[in-house]
C-alpha positions in Angstrom: -37.9 -47.0 4.2 -34.7 -46.1 2.5 -32.6 -42.7 3.4 -33.8 -41.1 0.2 -37.3 -41.2 0.9 -37.0 -38.9 4.1 -36.2 -35.4 4.3 -35.0 -33.1 6.9 -37.4 -31.9 9.2 -39.2 -35.2 9.1 -40.5 -36.7 12.2 -39.6 -40.4 12.5 -41.2 -43.1 14.7 -39.5 -46.4 15.0 -38.9 -49.6 16.9 -37.0 -50.6 18.9 -36.3 -47.7 21.0 -32.6 -48.7 21.4 -32.2 -48.7 17.8 -30.6 -44.9 17.8 -27.0 -45.0 17.4 -24.1 -42.4 18.4 -20.7 -41.4 17.3 -20.2 -41.0 21.1 -21.7 -43.0 23.9 -25.4 -42.1 24.3 -26.1 -40.0 27.5 -28.6 -41.5 29.8 -31.4 -39.3 29.0 -31.3 -40.4 25.5 -32.6 -44.2 26.3 -35.0 -42.9 28.7 -36.5 -40.5 26.3 -36.8 -42.8 23.5 -38.6 -45.5 25.7 -41.3 -42.9 26.5 -41.4 -41.2 23.1 -39.7 -43.2 20.4 -39.7 -40.5 17.8 -36.6 -38.5 16.3 -36.5 -35.9 13.6 -34.4 -36.0 10.6 -31.4 -33.6 10.8 -29.4 -31.7 8.0 -26.6 -34.1 7.4 -25.5 -36.8 5.1 -26.7 -40.3 5.5 -24.3 -43.1 5.8 -24.6 -47.0 5.3 -28.4 -47.3 5.7 -28.4 -44.8 8.5 -30.4 -41.7 8.9 -29.1 -38.5 10.7 -31.5 -37.7 13.4 -31.8 -35.4 16.3 -33.2 -36.6 19.7 -35.4 -34.1 22.0 -35.0 -34.5 25.6 -37.3 -33.0 28.2 -35.3 -29.5 28.2 -33.8 -27.3 25.7 -30.0 -28.7 27.1 -30.9 -32.2 26.1 -30.6 -32.4 22.4 -28.5 -35.4 20.7 -27.4 -35.9 17.3 -27.4 -39.5 16.4 -28.1 -42.2 13.6 -31.1 -44.3 13.1 -31.2 -47.6 10.8 -33.6 -47.1 8.0 -34.9 -50.5 8.7 -36.2 -49.5 12.2 -38.6 -46.8 10.8 -42.2 -47.6 10.5 -43.6 -44.0 10.3 -42.6 -40.8 8.6 -44.7 -37.5 9.2 -43.4 -34.3 7.2 -44.2 -30.7 8.1 -46.2 -30.3 5.1 -48.2 -33.3 6.0 -48.8 -31.9 9.4 -50.0 -28.5 7.9 -52.5 -30.7 5.4 -53.6 -32.7 8.3 -54.5 -29.7 10.6 -54.6 -31.5 13.9 -54.1 -28.3 15.9 -57.6 -27.4 15.3 -58.8 -30.4 17.6 -55.8 -30.4 19.7 -56.4 -30.3 23.5 -53.5 -27.8 24.5 -54.1 -25.6 21.6 -56.0 -23.0 24.1 -53.2 -22.8 26.6 -50.3 -22.8 24.1 -50.2 -19.6 21.9 -47.8 -21.0 19.2 -50.2 -24.0 18.7 -53.2 -21.5 18.2 -51.3 -19.1 16.0 -51.3 -22.0 13.2 -54.7 -20.6 12.4 -53.5 -17.4 11.4 -50.2 -18.9 9.6 -52.5 -21.1 7.6 -54.7 -18.0 6.3 -51.6 -16.0 5.6 -49.9 -18.8 3.6 -53.2 -19.3 1.7 -53.2 -15.6 0.9 -49.6 -15.8 -0.3 -50.4 -18.7 -2.6 -48.4 -21.1 -0.4 -50.9 -23.2 1.1 -49.5 -26.3 -0.3 -45.9 -25.4 0.6 -45.7 -24.8 4.0 -45.5 -26.8 7.6 -44.5 -26.6 11.3 -41.2 -27.7 12.6 -39.6 -27.7 15.9 -41.4 -28.5 19.0 -44.7 -27.6 17.8 -44.2 -29.9 14.9 -42.7 -32.6 17.4 -46.0 -32.1 19.5 -48.4 -32.4 16.9 -46.8 -35.5 15.5 -46.2 -37.5 19.0 -48.8 -36.2 21.2 -46.0 -35.4 23.5 -46.4 -32.0 25.4 -43.2 -30.3 24.1 -44.4 -26.8 23.1 -44.5 -24.1 25.7 -46.5 -20.6 25.8 -43.0 -19.0 25.1 -41.8 -21.5 22.2 -41.3 -20.0 19.0 -42.9 -21.2 15.8 -40.8 -22.5 13.4 -41.9 -23.1 10.0 -40.7 -24.7 6.8 -41.4 -23.6 3.1 -40.6 -25.9 0.5 -39.7 -23.8 -2.6 -38.4 -25.8 -5.8 -38.4 -22.5 -7.8 -37.3 -18.9 -6.3 -39.7 -16.8 -4.3 -40.0 -13.2 -5.5 -37.8 -10.9 -3.1 -40.9 -8.6 -2.8 -43.3 -11.5 -2.0 -40.9 -12.5 0.5 -40.6 -9.2 2.2 -44.5 -8.9 2.5 -44.9 -12.5 3.9 -42.0 -11.6 6.3 -43.7 -8.6 7.4 -46.9 -10.3 8.0 -45.6 -12.9 10.1 -44.0 -10.2 12.2 -47.2 -8.9 13.0 -48.4 -12.2 14.8 -48.5 -12.5 18.5 -45.7 -15.2 18.7 -42.2 -15.4 17.3 -42.1 -16.9 13.9 -39.0 -18.3 12.4 -39.0 -19.3 8.8 -36.7 -21.3 6.6 -37.0 -21.7 2.8 -36.1 -24.9 1.9 -34.4 -25.0 -1.7 -32.6 -27.4 -4.0 -29.4 -26.3 -2.8 -30.2 -26.2 1.1 -32.4 -23.8 3.4 -32.0 -19.9 3.8 -33.8 -17.9 6.5 -36.9 -16.0 5.2 -35.8 -12.8 7.0 -32.3 -13.1 5.3 -33.7 -13.6 2.1 -36.2 -10.9 2.1 -33.7 -8.4 2.7 -32.5 -9.1 -0.7 -28.6 -8.8 -0.3 -26.7 -11.8 -1.6 -24.8 -13.6 -1.0 -27.2 -15.6 1.2 -26.3 -18.0 4.1 -27.7 -21.4 2.9 -27.7 -24.3 5.4 -26.6 -27.5 3.6 -25.8 -31.1 4.5 -22.0 -30.2 4.4 -22.6 -26.9 6.6 -23.3 -23.3 5.8 -22.5 -22.1 2.2 -22.5 -18.5 0.9 -24.6 -18.6 -2.3 -25.9 -16.0 -4.4 -28.7 -18.2 -5.8 -30.1 -20.6 -3.4 -32.3 -22.4 -6.7 -29.4 -22.8 -8.7 -30.9 -21.6 -11.7 -34.6 -23.0 -11.2 -37.1 -21.1 -13.2 -38.8 -18.3 -11.2 -42.5 -18.5 -10.2 -44.9 -16.3 -11.9 
């Protein structure tokens, strides 16, 4: 699987567990975690020499490691949009105990009303748990979402969507993934350019995260 076929936020399953490399020595917990759950998430950075930039999640928030994974060790890739399309949370065993998992019902309905049904997907701990089956999300977890938009979202529509998400019983953080990087929905909805856009080369201030893309009707 080549680097260009995977996107930021994608979850990768790989073999062997020792395939992950680091710019520094790997902490002891990394090897233990990857033996238990051989999954990583693609982070926002540029690939190099057949290596995918990935992040390793540990058992606690303090256990995070930025590493590199050879593309030839990857044998499964799941994107946020694929997770949303699969709707695995509907039959997920922990759904009744974990509010962020249960909240995906409301998120799905909201996105459908906003004509974004095929554009959204979960990220963060919720996505990791749905993809791997490893209990990662907690009742206090945020619901991290990705909206992949090739064309600009109307500011009024963004503000309306942001307002509806604020009404949910869980905290929701949304990134608009654009051709030039990612901008937080809350910031974009305020409509005050320039916006802080997360790019593979670090944050940039941009007036137009879509760089001349044709606006949606």
